[in-house]
C-alpha positions in Angstrom: 20.9 46.7 -34.0 22.1 47.1 -30.4 22.8 44.0 -28.4 20.0 43.0 -25.9 21.4 43.2 -22.4 18.1 42.6 -20.6 17.9 40.0 -17.8 16.0 37.6 -20.0 18.6 37.8 -22.9 21.5 37.3 -20.5 19.8 34.2 -19.0 19.1 32.9 -22.5 22.7 33.5 -23.5 24.0 31.5 -20.5 21.5 28.7 -21.0 19.2 29.6 -18.1 15.7 30.8 -18.1 13.5 32.3 -15.5 11.8 29.0 -15.1 15.0 27.0 -14.5 16.5 29.5 -12.0 13.3 29.9 -10.0 12.3 26.2 -10.0 12.9 24.3 -6.8 15.8 21.8 -6.9 14.5 18.3 -7.1 14.6 16.4 -3.9 16.6 13.2 -3.6 14.8 10.1 -2.5 14.9 9.4 1.2 16.2 5.9 0.6 19.0 7.0 -1.8 22.7 7.3 -0.9 23.2 7.0 2.9 19.4 6.6 3.2 19.9 3.1 1.8 22.0 2.2 4.8 19.3 3.6 7.1 16.6 1.6 5.4 18.7 -1.5 5.7 19.5 -1.0 9.4 15.9 0.0 10.2 14.7 -3.1 8.3 17.1 -5.4 10.3 16.0 -3.8 13.6 12.3 -4.1 12.6 12.7 -7.9 12.0 14.9 -8.4 15.0 12.8 -6.5 17.5 9.5 -7.9 16.1 10.8 -11.5 16.1 12.2 -11.2 19.6 9.1 -9.5 21.1 6.8 -12.0 19.4 8.5 -15.0 20.8 8.8 -13.3 24.3 5.2 -12.1 24.4 3.8 -15.5 23.2 6.0 -17.8 25.4 7.2 -15.8 28.5 5.0 -12.7 28.8 4.5 -13.2 32.6 8.3 -13.1 33.2 8.8 -9.5 32.0 5.7 -7.9 30.5 7.0 -4.4 30.5 10.2 -5.3 28.7 8.5 -7.4 26.1 5.8 -4.8 25.3 8.5 -2.1 25.0 10.4 -4.3 22.6 7.2 -4.7 20.5 6.7 -0.9 20.6 10.3 -0.5 19.4 9.6 -2.9 16.5 6.5 -0.8 15.5 8.5 2.4 15.5 11.3 0.8 13.5 8.8 -0.6 11.0 7.1 2.8 10.6 10.4 4.6 10.0 11.4 1.9 7.5 8.2 2.2 5.5 8.4 6.0 5.6 12.0 6.0 4.3 11.1 3.6 1.5 7.9 5.5 0.6 9.5 8.9 0.4 7.8 12.2 -0.2 7.3 15.1 2.0 4.6 13.6 4.2 6.7 10.5 4.7 9.7 12.6 5.6 7.8 14.5 8.2 6.4 11.3 9.7 9.9 9.7 9.8 11.2 12.8 11.5 8.5 12.6 14.2 9.1 8.8 14.6 12.9 9.3 14.9 12.3 11.9 17.7 9.9 9.4 19.4 12.5 6.6 19.0 15.3 8.8 20.4 13.1 9.8 23.4 12.2 6.1 23.9 15.8 5.0 23.9 16.8 7.7 26.3 13.9 7.1 28.6 14.1 3.3 28.6 17.9 3.4 28.8 17.8 5.7 31.8 15.0 3.7 33.4 16.9 0.4 33.1 19.9 2.0 34.7 18.0 3.7 37.6 15.6 0.9 38.3 17.0 -2.4 36.9 14.5 -4.5 38.9 11.7 -3.2 36.7 13.3 -5.0 33.8 14.0 -8.7 34.6 14.7 -9.1 30.9 16.3 -6.6 28.5 14.5 -4.7 25.8 16.0 -3.4 22.6 16.5 0.0 24.2 17.8 -1.3 27.6 21.0 0.5 28.7 20.7 2.7 25.6 21.0 -0.3 23.3 24.2 -1.6 24.8 23.2 -5.2 23.9 23.1 -4.0 20.2 26.3 -2.1 20.2 24.5 1.2 21.0 23.0 1.2 17.5 19.5 1.9 19.0 20.7 5.2 20.3 22.8 6.1 17.2 20.1 5.1 14.7 17.6 7.9 15.5 20.4 10.4 15.7 21.6 9.4 12.2 18.0 9.3 10.9 17.4 12.8 12.2 20.6 14.1 10.7 19.8 12.5 7.3 16.2 13.6 7.2 17.0 17.2 8.1 20.2 17.6 6.1 19.2 16.1 2.8 15.5 16.9 2.8 14.8 20.0 4.8 
């Protein structure tokens, strides 16, 4: 009997099947590997920005309402990204991508605004001066998040 050199036989001989070669590779969880560090940082910034804005809004809102509301918005964005990264899945990945873009735009807009018109901000926000008060992590975090979400899960 002549050896079978058909594609199926060659795959079977090498331990592969049509199903295993055509199947999509499994996706890693969003919060695995470097994603764990992102979840941790976003969680810390969620708690920090939310706590700060809550105290500011409830005790000194009349001093710098714009800054305090922007800090609360930053906390909401951070929280949404944190939950999306932990939740995982394709829908959460897309939502996190959109939120990272919104976050980056917010940091750049508020950072520029605080430099151009500092009188509009009698008190700093999380995103003031591109996050200088937080070692520029607020501007680096969305860039890292976008990189992670696109590289590992595109």
